[in-house]
C-alpha angles and dihedrals in degrees: 000000000000120000093225144022110211112230116245089238091070089071095203122134106166118062133177136206107237129211113256118226116235130219109284096041110118094232090069090058095052126103103237120237122239118260108245099188114040089179096059112129091224089059091057090050091050091051092050091050091047091052091051091047094048092051093046091051094046093237131148095216144012135193124211091239089063089065093047096264109119097205130120100260132121135173129197144163134185126185119225091248092051093048092050093046093049094045090053089050093052089053093049129110093274092068102104093182096072106101101184134017092231092057091049091051091051091049091051091052090050090052097053093101091050092050095059098042126079120224103242121230102282131193107194120190119194093355122201123198126204116191114227111210129332100270114127132197124198119212143143122289135178131182138212088227092053099047121194096015136096134180142178111262130186114227136171110268096221133030142164116222135183140178143131124292125220088260090060095251124127118254117205123171143154117228137191136181118002092353090060092043093052094050092048090049094051096043090050086066089062089059094047095257125136119196096254088069089060094052118108095191113043090184087082093059101110145158108264089224088065096046098060130208096332092074110017111108089348102090126087101281111194 
């Protein structure tokens, strides 16, 4: 079942699967430039190609820099099942950032709405992130630009993000759990940051083939 259904207003028929840049390519270390014209036809074509590429690669998100376009654009999508599964994993026993059981229980209750809602397919132009609070959660992440590897990355539990959609309207949301982790991961790409730079314990950087089912296809792939 496809991850997305392009809206008729996009007016794009032909799409292409783009090559994904890998860690070590200079484009992944660049700070992406803002997009000055969200209505540009070439931007719509790029978005369509990124959607096709993300689905083909089995990812949950993709930044324009990952397809060799250093502009401030990200796309992402998370099903309700995926969000719930990942949020439960972040609250599991491997989360070293949870100080007290009572605090974890309160956080889980606060995330109930997030767990049952999917993150709709989102095209975010010139995104801005505001961190909400100082609470951090450490969980597994992987990346289409760092194939075959995964590592445990600390991220802020809650954020507020905003940007412009492909229809020209402003998008403004608050996010928690895996939703927040995914947006932080994708927007890091726009500042030339890959997840290994966020890791505080590089001993967890591992080949997914060696980690088994707990990490394969379950980390934030973007």
